[in-house]
Every structure is written in structure tokens, then in C-alpha cells.
N, CA, C and O of each residue as an XYZ file, in Angstrom:
780
protein
N     113.236    115.546    111.078
C     114.399    116.160    110.481
C     114.133    117.655    110.318
O     113.012    118.080    110.037
N     115.185    118.429    110.501
C     115.110    119.878    110.399
C     116.206    120.364    109.461
O     117.076    119.588    109.065
N     116.168    121.645    109.105
C     117.199    122.193    108.222
C     117.992    123.314    108.861
O     118.986    123.755    108.284
N     117.591    123.793    110.035
C     118.314    124.876    110.681
C     117.947    126.246    110.165
O     118.658    127.217    110.423
N     116.844    126.341    109.438
C     116.347    127.643    109.000
C     115.245    128.043    109.982
O     114.126    127.534    109.919
N     115.576    128.954    110.880
C     114.665    129.359    111.953
C     113.444    130.047    111.350
O     113.567    130.955    110.528
N     112.260    129.593    111.777
C     111.016    130.150    111.249
C     110.443    131.265    112.107
O     109.770    132.164    111.602
N     110.710    131.204    113.402
C     110.072    132.159    114.305
C     110.866    132.254    115.597
O     111.463    131.276    116.049
N     110.865    133.450    116.187
C     111.382    133.626    117.537
C     110.204    133.493    118.483
O     109.243    134.257    118.401
N     110.280    132.518    119.384
C     109.239    132.346    120.386
C     109.712    132.918    121.711
O     110.869    133.314    121.851
N     108.813    132.959    122.677
C     109.141    133.456    124.010
C     108.707    132.416    125.035
O     107.591    131.902    124.973
N     109.591    132.109    125.974
C     109.243    131.161    127.031
C     108.179    131.803    127.920
O     108.410    132.851    128.524
N     107.019    131.167    127.993
C     105.928    131.656    128.838
C     106.041    131.079    130.238
O     105.698    131.741    131.217
N     106.526    129.834    130.335
C     106.676    129.188    131.642
C     107.735    128.097    131.561
O     107.882    127.430    130.537
N     108.471    127.926    132.659
C     109.450    126.851    132.788
C     109.245    126.241    134.166
O     109.391    126.917    135.185
N     108.904    124.956    134.187
C     108.617    124.285    135.452
C     109.594    123.137    135.662
O     109.534    122.125    134.963
N     110.497    123.298    136.631
C     111.410    122.209    136.984
C     110.607    121.111    137.673
O     109.703    121.394    138.460
N     110.939    119.865    137.375
C     110.279    118.720    137.991
C     111.325    117.846    138.660
O     112.522    118.102    138.527
N     110.892    116.819    139.375
C     111.826    115.943    140.072
C     112.846    115.344    139.103
O     114.032    115.266    139.421
N     112.392    114.923    137.934
C     113.283    114.402    136.894
C     112.867    115.061    135.589
O     111.893    114.646    134.963
N     113.597    116.079    135.183
C     113.265    116.781    133.957
C     112.578    118.106    134.226
O     112.689    118.676    135.311
N     111.864    118.584    133.216
C     111.184    119.872    133.318
C     110.116    119.951    132.240
O     110.032    119.090    131.364
N     109.313    120.982    132.316
C     108.288    121.249    131.308
C     108.382    122.723    130.953
O     108.495    123.583    131.827
N     108.332    122.999    129.653
C     108.340    124.399    129.243
C     107.144    124.689    128.354
O     106.625    123.811    127.665
N     106.724    125.943    128.388
C     105.643    126.419    127.536
C     106.199    127.583    126.729
O     106.811    128.499    127.280
N     105.980    127.539    125.415
C     106.521    128.546    124.509
C     105.378    129.296    123.834
O     104.499    128.684    123.228
N     105.394    130.623    123.942
C     104.418    131.470    123.272
C     104.933    131.739    121.856
O     106.086    132.129    121.672
N     104.070    131.528    120.860
C     104.462    131.685    119.460
C     103.210    131.762    118.606
O     102.099    131.729    119.136
N     103.371    131.865    117.284
C     102.198    131.890    116.413
C     102.423    131.088    115.137
O     101.700    130.125    114.884
N     103.399    131.462    114.338
C     103.605    130.848    113.018
C     103.748    129.328    113.081
O     103.100    128.617    112.313
N     104.585    128.826    113.983
C     104.844    127.385    114.021
C     103.666    126.575    114.552
O     103.686    125.345    114.496
N     102.643    127.248    115.065
C     101.454    126.549    115.561
C     100.487    126.177    114.436
O      99.579    125.370    114.634
N     100.687    126.774    113.250
C      99.751    126.568    112.140
C      99.392    125.112    111.895
O      98.217    124.780    111.735
N     100.393    124.242    111.863
C     100.112    122.829    111.596
C     100.713    121.902    112.650
O     100.846    120.700    112.422
N     101.072    122.462    113.797
C     101.596    121.638    114.891
C     100.450    120.850    115.523
O      99.388    121.402    115.809
N     100.678    119.569    115.733
C      99.670    118.719    116.353
C     100.217    118.148    117.647
O     101.429    118.102    117.854
N      99.322    117.716    118.511
C      99.719    117.075    119.752
C     100.581    115.865    119.410
O     100.175    115.022    118.609
N     101.749    115.773    120.001
C     102.678    114.685    119.713
C     103.619    114.993    118.568
O     104.504    114.191    118.270
N     103.450    116.136    117.916
C     104.315    116.520    116.806
C     105.651    117.045    117.287
O     105.782    117.491    118.427
N     106.648    116.989    116.407
C     107.997    117.470    116.722
C     108.134    118.949    116.411
O     107.515    119.468    115.482
N     108.959    119.616    117.209
C     109.306    121.016    116.972
C     110.690    121.250    117.563
O     110.997    120.755    118.647
N     111.520    122.000    116.856
C     112.871    122.300    117.349
C     112.846    123.619    118.110
O     112.389    124.643    117.602
N     113.352    123.567    119.344
C     113.490    124.743    120.195
C     114.986    124.925    120.439
O     115.619    124.080    121.072
N     115.548    126.020    119.941
C     116.996    126.234    119.980
C     117.736    125.020    119.436
O     118.806    124.659    119.927
N     117.147    124.387    118.403
C     117.792    123.259    117.764
C     117.578    121.921    118.429
O     118.144    120.919    117.993
N     116.769    121.880    119.483
C     116.507    120.636    120.206
C     115.138    120.111    119.777
O     114.133    120.810    119.900
N     115.106    118.890    119.279
C     113.845    118.286    118.863
C     113.025    117.921    120.095
O     113.446    117.105    120.915
N     111.844    118.539    120.215
C     110.947    118.283    121.334
C     109.596    117.813    120.805
O     109.284    117.993    119.628
N     108.804    117.215    121.680
C     107.465    116.744    121.340
C     106.439    117.660    121.988
O     106.479    117.893    123.196
N     105.523    118.177    121.185
C     104.454    119.036    121.716
C     103.498    118.183    122.546
O     102.873    117.258    122.027
N     103.384    118.499    123.841
C     102.532    117.717    124.741
C     101.239    118.441    125.097
O     100.325    117.841    125.663
N     101.158    119.725    124.769
C      99.934    120.504    124.985
C      99.947    121.673    124.012
O     101.004    122.220    123.698
N      98.768    122.051    123.537
C      98.634    123.150    122.582
C      97.536    124.104    123.025
O      96.489    123.674    123.510
N      97.778    125.405    122.856
C      96.741    126.421    123.036
C      96.772    127.270    121.764
O      97.640    127.056    120.918
N      95.865    128.213    121.605
C      95.886    129.048    120.396
C      97.166    129.872    120.229
O      97.488    130.276    119.112
N      97.908    130.133    121.326
C      99.120    130.948    121.196
C     100.353    130.337    121.842
O     101.322    131.049    122.102
N     100.339    129.003    122.116
C     101.517    128.384    122.738
C     101.496    126.873    122.585
O     100.484    126.275    122.217
N     102.637    126.277    122.876
C     102.727    124.824    123.015
C     103.586    124.524    124.229
O     104.386    125.356    124.657
N     103.418    123.338    124.777
C     104.235    122.884    125.899
C     104.977    121.630    125.493
O     104.530    120.891    124.616
N     106.118    121.389    126.135
C     106.925    120.206    125.866
C     107.628    119.788    127.146
O     107.995    120.624    127.973
N     107.812    118.479    127.297
C     108.535    117.945    128.449
C     110.003    117.782    128.091
O     110.338    117.406    126.968
N     110.884    118.067    129.054
C     112.319    117.952    128.867
C     112.832    116.803    129.727
O     112.711    116.840    130.952
N     113.400    115.793    129.097
C     113.959    114.655    129.808
C     115.271    115.052    130.479
O     115.900    116.028    130.068
N     115.695    114.311    131.504
C     116.987    114.607    132.133
C     118.144    114.636    131.127
O     119.041    115.470    131.255
N     118.139    113.740    130.128
C     119.181    113.731    129.089
C     119.193    115.050    128.322
O     120.262    115.582    128.023
N     118.024    115.575    128.006
C     117.927    116.852    127.298
C     118.515    117.972    128.144
O     119.242    118.823    127.634
N     118.204    117.973    129.423
C     118.721    119.014    130.316
C     120.233    118.916    130.473
O     120.905    119.936    130.625
N     120.777    117.698    130.439
C     122.220    117.508    130.602
C     123.011    117.934    129.369
O     124.141    118.406    129.500
N     122.438    117.777    128.173
C     123.192    118.030    126.937
C     122.932    119.374    126.286
O     123.669    119.764    125.380
N     121.901    120.099    126.721
C     121.507    121.325    126.025
C     121.467    122.520    126.961
O     121.716    122.398    128.160
N     121.149    123.679    126.394
C     121.008    124.882    127.220
C     119.560    125.128    127.645
O     119.252    126.185    128.196
N     118.676    124.173    127.398
C     117.259    124.400    127.720
C     116.993    124.509    129.218
O     115.997    125.110    129.621
N     117.851    123.947    130.037
C     117.676    124.059    131.483
C     117.886    125.464    132.006
O     117.483    125.770    133.129
N     118.508    126.324    131.218
C     118.755    127.705    131.631
C     117.631    128.649    131.203
O     117.679    129.840    131.509
N     116.624    128.132    130.500
C     115.528    128.990    130.034
C     114.655    129.448    131.190
O     114.419    128.706    132.143
N     114.187    130.663    131.093
C     113.274    131.227    132.085
C     112.192    132.003    131.346
O     112.354    132.319    130.168
N     111.101    132.309    132.021
C     110.025    133.090    131.411
C     110.600    134.378    130.829
O     111.362    135.089    131.485
N     110.224    134.658    129.596
C     110.693    135.854    128.906
C     111.867    135.621    127.971
O     112.160    136.470    127.129
N     112.553    134.474    128.103
C     113.688    134.163    127.228
C     113.192    133.916    125.812
O     112.179    133.242    125.618
N     113.899    134.457    124.815
C     113.563    134.218    123.412
C     114.227    132.925    122.954
O     115.342    132.615    123.374
N     113.546    132.170    122.095
C     114.070    130.908    121.574
C     113.826    130.808    120.076
O     112.854    131.357    119.556
N     114.724    130.095    119.381
C     114.587    129.838    117.951
C     113.651    128.651    117.757
O     113.790    127.633    118.435
N     112.693    128.778    116.828
C     111.720    127.719    116.579
C     111.736    127.307    115.106
O     111.849    128.143    114.209
N     111.621    125.992    114.881
C     111.526    125.460    113.525
C     110.664    124.211    113.545
O     110.804    123.352    114.416
N     109.769    124.125    112.567
C     108.984    122.907    112.385
C     109.807    121.906    111.571
O     110.712    122.304    110.838
N     109.497    120.602    111.693
C     110.222    119.620    110.887
C     109.890    119.784    109.409
O     108.833    120.302    109.050
N     110.810    119.333    108.559
C     110.595    119.426    107.118
C     109.580    118.384    106.674
O     109.345    117.386    107.355
N     108.997    118.638    105.535
C     108.136    117.666    104.871
C     108.860    117.246    103.592
O     109.773    117.952    103.164
N     108.496    116.143    102.975
C     109.216    115.696    101.783
C     109.216    116.684    100.624
O     110.024    116.546     99.705
N     108.335    117.673    100.643
C     108.287    118.634     99.548
C     108.937    119.967     99.905
O     108.909    120.896     99.097
N     109.523    120.081    101.100
C     110.156    121.320    101.532
C     111.557    121.444    100.944
O     112.283    120.454    100.856
N     111.940    122.654    100.540
C     113.312    122.898    100.096
C     114.244    122.771    101.294
O     113.918    123.247    102.382
N     115.391    122.140    101.110
C     116.381    122.021    102.174
C     117.336    123.206    102.083
O     118.428    123.089    101.527
N     116.921    124.341    102.628
C     117.719    125.555    102.523
C     118.953    125.535    103.418
O     119.957    126.166    103.090
N     118.898    124.835    104.523
C     120.034    124.758    105.429
C     120.805    123.483    105.176
O     121.307    123.266    104.074
N     120.903    122.632    106.195
C     121.516    121.319    106.028
C     120.719    120.318    106.850
O     119.894    120.708    107.677
N     120.959    119.035    106.630
C     120.209    118.002    107.344
C     120.642    117.981    108.804
O     121.820    117.803    109.115
N     119.680    118.164    109.686
C     119.931    118.081    111.126
C     118.777    117.349    111.780
O     117.654    117.346    111.274
N     119.069    116.731    112.909
C     118.062    115.918    113.581
C     117.419    116.595    114.782
O     116.353    116.174    115.230
N     118.039    117.614    115.296
C     117.549    118.210    116.533
C     118.035    117.426    117.741
O     117.507    117.581    118.843
N     119.049    116.576    117.532
C     119.655    115.787    118.606
C     120.982    116.450    118.961
O     122.023    116.126    118.391
N     120.930    117.370    119.896
C     122.082    118.187    120.262
C     123.183    117.311    120.847
O     122.926    116.449    121.687
N     124.425    117.547    120.387
C     125.573    116.776    120.857
C     126.120    117.314    122.168
O     126.521    116.532    123.031
N     126.147    118.615    122.336
C     126.715    119.238    123.535
C     126.430    120.732    123.478
O     125.798    121.225    122.544
N     126.906    121.435    124.489
C     126.851    122.889    124.456
C     128.270    123.430    124.399
O     129.225    122.778    124.821
N     128.381    124.635    123.866
C     129.646    125.352    123.857
C     129.411    126.724    124.450
O     128.280    127.091    124.769
N     130.491    127.484    124.597
C     130.376    128.821    125.176
C     130.605    129.871    124.101
O     131.599    129.823    123.376
N     129.681    130.819    124.001
C     129.846    131.934    123.088
C     130.995    132.795    123.609
O     130.923    133.348    124.707
N     132.058    132.900    122.805
C     133.243    133.652    123.223
C     133.152    135.127    122.859
O     133.475    135.995    123.670
N     132.708    135.408    121.630
C     132.642    136.805    121.208
C     131.709    136.979    120.018
O     131.467    136.056    119.241
N     131.194    138.206    119.906
C     130.400    138.634    118.756
C     131.018    139.951    118.304
O     130.923    140.965    118.995
N     131.650    139.921    117.140
C     132.365    141.097    116.661
C     131.722    141.619    115.383
O     131.473    140.845    114.459
N     131.444    142.939    115.316
C     130.849    143.491    114.093
C     131.856    143.491    112.947
O     133.030    143.806    113.138
N     131.382    143.136    111.758
C     132.205    143.160    110.548
C     131.839    144.326    109.644
O     132.526    144.595    108.659
N     130.755    145.015    109.979
C     130.271    146.115    109.161
C     129.037    145.720    108.369
O     128.836    144.545    108.061
N     128.224    146.694    108.047
C     127.004    146.502    107.261
C     126.075    145.450    107.857
O     125.366    144.769    107.117
N     126.066    145.306    109.183
C     125.159    144.378    109.853
C     125.621    142.937    109.891
O     124.879    142.061    110.333
N     126.853    142.674    109.428
C     127.417    141.322    109.478
C     128.222    141.154    110.759
O     128.756    142.122    111.301
N     128.303    139.909    111.240
C     128.951    139.638    112.530
C     129.858    138.418    112.431
O     129.587    137.498    111.659
N     130.929    138.413    113.209
C     131.868    137.297    113.337
C     131.668    136.742    114.739
O     131.895    137.441    115.727
N     131.244    135.490    114.825
C     130.940    134.879    116.118
C     131.890    133.727    116.376
O     132.098    132.871    115.516
N     132.471    133.712    117.581
C     133.373    132.636    117.990
C     132.730    131.851    119.132
O     132.145    132.424    120.051
N     132.854    130.514    119.050
C     132.261    129.633    120.048
C     133.301    128.602    120.486
O     133.934    127.966    119.644
N     133.479    128.433    121.786
C     134.337    127.363    122.318
C     133.546    126.067    122.242
O     132.450    125.971    122.795
N     134.097    125.075    121.561
C     133.429    123.801    121.318
C     134.139    122.713    122.120
O     135.368    122.716    122.182
N     133.403    121.776    122.741
C     134.061    120.672    123.435
C     135.011    119.928    122.490
O     134.681    119.692    121.328
N     136.176    119.565    122.991
C     137.211    118.915    122.172
C     136.689    117.665    121.456
O     137.125    117.367    120.345
N     135.774    116.942    122.073
C     135.255    115.702    121.477
C     134.499    115.949    120.171
O     134.346    115.024    119.373
N     134.027    117.163    119.935
C     133.274    117.468    118.719
C     134.141    118.040    117.606
O     133.711    118.103    116.454
N     135.344    118.452    117.937
C     136.211    119.112    116.967
C     136.443    118.267    115.717
O     136.503    118.816    114.617
N     136.573    116.949    115.855
C     136.891    116.085    114.709
C     135.771    116.030    113.666
O     135.997    115.582    112.542
N     134.575    116.478    114.025
C     133.451    116.457    113.086
C     133.283    117.768    112.326
O     132.352    117.919    111.535
N     134.187    118.716    112.568
C     134.047    120.039    111.963
C     135.182    120.327    111.001
O     136.348    120.062    111.292
N     134.818    120.879    109.838
C     135.796    121.298    108.842
C     135.397    122.672    108.321
O     134.219    123.030    108.330
N     136.382    123.436    107.870
C     136.071    124.729    107.272
C     135.131    124.538    106.096
O     135.301    123.621    105.293
N     134.150    125.401    106.004
C     133.095    125.397    104.989
C     132.110    124.244    105.164
O     131.236    124.044    104.320
N     132.246    123.482    106.255
C     131.268    122.458    106.587
C     130.099    123.091    107.319
O     130.089    124.297    107.563
N     129.120    122.278    107.667
C     127.928    122.775    108.353
C     127.985    122.477    109.845
O     128.559    121.476    110.274
N     127.383    123.360    110.618
C     127.207    123.165    112.049
C     125.890    123.830    112.429
O     125.456    124.782    111.781
N     125.266    123.327    113.473
C     124.035    123.934    113.965
C     124.313    124.531    115.339
O     124.756    123.831    116.249
N     124.050    125.830    115.483
C     124.205    126.527    116.757
C     122.838    127.035    117.183
O     122.236    127.860    116.497
N     122.349    126.547    118.308
C     121.008    126.908    118.799
C     119.951    126.748    117.710
O     119.025    127.552    117.602
N     120.105    125.693    116.902
C     119.111    125.396    115.877
C     119.264    126.174    114.594
O     118.384    126.120    113.735
N     120.371    126.907    114.437
C     120.601    127.727    113.251
C     121.643    127.040    112.375
O     122.756    126.771    112.826
N     121.288    126.757    111.134
C     122.227    126.152    110.183
C     123.250    127.195    109.771
O     122.900    128.247    109.235
N     124.533    126.892    110.029
C     125.595    127.846    109.724
C     126.762    127.162    109.030
O     126.944    125.950    109.143
N     127.549    127.951    108.311
C     128.750    127.465    107.634
C     129.965    127.815    108.485
O     130.113    128.952    108.933
N     130.826    126.837    108.704
C     132.020    127.045    109.510
C     133.021    127.879    108.711
O     133.407    127.501    107.605
N     133.439    129.011    109.271
C     134.385    129.906    108.610
C     135.809    129.677    109.096
O     136.758    129.895    108.343
N     135.975    129.239    110.349
C     137.303    128.999    110.915
C     137.156    128.021    112.080
O     136.067    127.824    112.619
N     138.275    127.423    112.446
C     138.304    126.452    113.548
C     139.297    126.900    114.622
O     140.191    127.707    114.369
N     139.120    126.364    115.807
C     140.038    126.580    116.955
C     140.217    128.041    117.329
O     141.327    128.547    117.162
N     139.229    128.751    117.814
C     137.891    128.256    118.111
C     137.003    128.295    116.864
O     137.340    128.902    115.848
N     135.863    127.629    116.985
C     134.870    127.633    115.924
C     134.431    129.071    115.673
O     134.139    129.810    116.613
N     134.385    129.464    114.401
C     133.920    130.810    114.056
C     132.972    130.715    112.866
O     133.180    129.919    111.950
N     131.940    131.534    112.895
C     130.965    131.613    111.813
C     130.675    133.077    111.534
O     130.791    133.924    112.420
N     130.299    133.366    110.301
C     129.870    134.708    109.932
C     128.347    134.721    109.924
O     127.709    133.811    109.396
N     127.782    135.751    110.508
C     126.331    135.889    110.581
C     125.912    137.078    109.729
O     126.409    138.189    109.914
N     124.996    136.841    108.794
C     124.494    137.925    107.951
C     123.415    138.710    108.712
O     122.885    138.212    109.706
N     123.086    139.923    108.265
C     122.106    140.748    108.977
C     120.767    140.045    109.221
O     120.212    140.158    110.314
N     120.237    139.321    108.229
C     118.947    138.642    108.385
C     118.988    137.641    109.532
O     118.096    137.635    110.380
N     120.011    136.797    109.567
C     120.126    135.780    110.617
C     120.291    136.436    111.982
O     119.717    135.970    112.966
N     121.066    137.508    112.050
C     121.280    138.214    113.314
C     119.966    138.786    113.843
O     119.699    138.730    115.044
N     119.147    139.335    112.947
C     117.887    139.964    113.358
C     116.781    138.961    113.650
O     115.924    139.227    114.494
N     116.777    137.809    112.971
C     115.660    136.870    113.053
C     115.890    135.693    114.003
O     115.038    134.810    114.100
N     117.024    135.666    114.705
C     117.323    134.557    115.617
C     117.784    135.099    116.964
O     117.921    136.308    117.149
N     118.016    134.195    117.888
C     118.469    134.594    119.222
C     119.893    135.136    119.224
O     120.311    135.726    120.220
N     120.651    134.957    118.146
C     122.021    135.472    118.115
C     122.056    136.987    118.263
O     123.037    137.536    118.765
N     121.008    137.662    117.838
C     120.938    139.112    117.985
C     120.850    139.577    119.427
O     121.034    140.760    119.713
N     120.569    138.646    120.344
C     120.448    138.983    121.767
C     121.503    138.286    122.619
O     121.566    138.505    123.828
N     122.332    137.447    121.997
C     123.299    136.643    122.753
C     124.458    137.504    123.249
O     124.808    138.517    122.644
N     125.035    137.080    124.352
C     126.172    137.771    124.961
C     127.294    136.765    125.200
O     127.021    135.579    125.384
N     128.544    137.209    125.200
C     129.638    136.300    125.538
C     129.365    135.613    126.879
O     128.879    136.227    127.829
N     129.694    134.325    126.921
C     129.437    133.522    128.114
C     128.175    132.691    128.008
O     127.978    131.765    128.795
N     127.303    133.007    127.035
C     126.065    132.261    126.829
C     126.376    130.838    126.392
O     127.274    130.621    125.578
N     125.633    129.856    126.931
C     125.752    128.476    126.467
C     124.968    128.325    125.178
O     123.817    128.751    125.085
N     125.604    127.710    124.175
C     125.020    127.532    122.852
C     124.890    126.039    122.561
O     125.850    125.290    122.744
N     123.709    125.594    122.108
C     123.523    124.193    121.707
C     124.273    123.931    120.407
O     124.214    124.735    119.477
N     124.982    122.796    120.346
C     125.754    122.440    119.157
C     125.318    121.070    118.657
O     125.281    120.103    119.418
N     124.987    120.997    117.368
C     124.752    119.717    116.699
C     125.696    119.657    115.514
O     125.634    120.500    114.618
N     126.575    118.654    115.509
C     127.521    118.501    114.406
C     126.879    117.706    113.278
O     125.788    117.157    113.434
N     127.558    117.652    112.157
C     127.068    116.976    110.962
C     126.908    115.477    111.215
O     127.888    114.793    111.513
N     125.699    114.968    111.102
C     125.408    113.551    111.351
C     126.151    112.653    110.369
O     126.533    111.536    110.718
N     126.355    113.128    109.154
C     127.066    112.317    108.159
C     128.500    112.067    108.595
O     129.011    110.961    108.417
N     129.160    113.074    109.163
C     130.540    112.905    109.640
C     130.612    111.839    110.727
O     131.567    111.062    110.763
N     129.629    111.789    111.605
C     129.638    110.786    112.672
C     129.456    109.385    112.113
O     130.095    108.445    112.584
N     128.588    109.231    111.109
C     128.383    107.919    110.497
C     129.628    107.460    109.743
O     130.013    106.294    109.827
N     130.252    108.368    109.012
C     131.474    108.018    108.273
C     132.558    107.567    109.236
O     133.244    106.578    108.979
N     132.720    108.286    110.347
C     133.730    107.904    111.337
C     133.484    106.481    111.846
O     134.424    105.692    111.947
N     132.253    106.152    112.161
C     131.938    104.825    112.679
C     132.186    103.746    111.631
O     132.727    102.685    111.945
N     131.790    104.014    110.386
C     132.001    103.038    109.314
C     133.481    102.781    109.068
O     133.885    101.638    108.855
N     134.281    103.821    109.096
C     135.718    103.679    108.861
C     136.431    102.978    110.005
O     137.493    102.387    109.807
N     135.863    103.038    111.188
C     136.493    102.404    112.356
C     136.244    100.903    112.420
O     136.921    100.202    113.172
N     135.290    100.400    111.652
C     134.994     98.978    111.673
C     136.081     98.182    110.952
O     136.643     98.650    109.962
N     136.383     96.950    111.462
C     137.422     96.126    110.823
C     136.980     95.584    109.477
O     137.740     94.875    108.817
């Protein structure tokens, strides 16, 4: 489980396409402190398993399902990524509960300055995810816990800290963004649909 509070910006050191899936290596430092082989780590909000560790990087395998649902297939050496370690039972939940199980990708439509380092970001979201979003609800974009400010299209306000400490500070319109909707909304929908 993750909270969407990005701990570190990592850099893709290598991306190797394979016959089925891919393998990536991420250069980083902070998130390596207690990462173990087989441990979980969120990369742009996608829960991955560390399959190799060095003093300044980790590697992870990407399944075909991961490549189909996320923007990780577009990563190349030098690309910056948002990194977060999973929470522990004693960690404050500063963001919201997220699993790192990305539902789909959307397209970044615009990044507009609001003044004083704040930004208004609009994202085109697949229609199938719209029913899980409400104003002032939570959404995860590229692993960042955000509050929904408006719908149709999805819009969020980004404060200066988030803009500077995440990949949003480098994003451009047209970029594919990983989206994870509120897991509680999906469970409620399923429960209500039962006879």
C-alpha cells in the first residue's frame, strides 16, 4: 500500500524491452535505504517488485499487463520518475490509500500557471473511470496523491512543492499519465450492484 506522497525523483538508467514485457533500472538513493530484493516500490504510481539492487539503483521487471495499462513502456534512459516506498503500519497516511495498481492512462491536456508557483492541470480521463471521481475526492496521477478540483476534464491544483518535487514539473501537454482511482469507490460500486 502507498499514499501517493512522492519521496524521490529517480532517473531511468536502463530500459530493456523483452519478448514479453520489459526490465527497467532506476538510479536513486533515498528509497534504497530499506529496499530489499523482492520488496515493493512505486514507480510513477505503479507497484513494482525490486528484482536486483546495487548501491545506487534497483531493477524491476514489467509484465505485459503493466505495459498495456501504464505509461512505463514509454520510459527511456534519462527519464525522471516519481518513487515511493510502501507504507508501514506506523507511517502517517499523508496522502490517500492507493495500491499502485494503475487503472489506465490519461492524456495531460494542459498545465496553466495560477501564480505564486501554483498550477492548474487538466487531464483527459478514459470514460470508464469517470464514475469513480468526485470533486474533492482523491485521485493518483503518476503516483502523486491529488485532490480533484473539477471534472470533465479532470483538473487538479498543484502547489509549488509538488510541482518542484515530482515529474509534473517536467510534464508537457500530450504526456501519458498513469491514473489510479479510489479503490473504495470501486468496492462500493460492486457491493451496490449485487442483488
